[in-house]
C-alpha positions, 0 to 999 in steps of 0.5 A, a space after each residue: 500500500 502507498 502512503 503520503 505523510 504530511 509533516 515529516 517531524 518526529 511523529 511523521 518520521 516515526 510512523 513513516 519508518 514503521 510503515 516502511 519496515 512493514 513493506 509499504 511505500 511511503 512518501 514524505 511531504 514537508 513544508 519549506 521554511 519561510 521565516 527568516 532569522 532575526 538579527 
């Protein structure tokens, strides 16, 4: 089965790895960082 995980943070990565280990096809979707550092 194919899965797309939106939000590849700690939990998204954990579940993605678990699904991959179970033999599923997993893709990750992450947003681009848009904020700029202060200073």
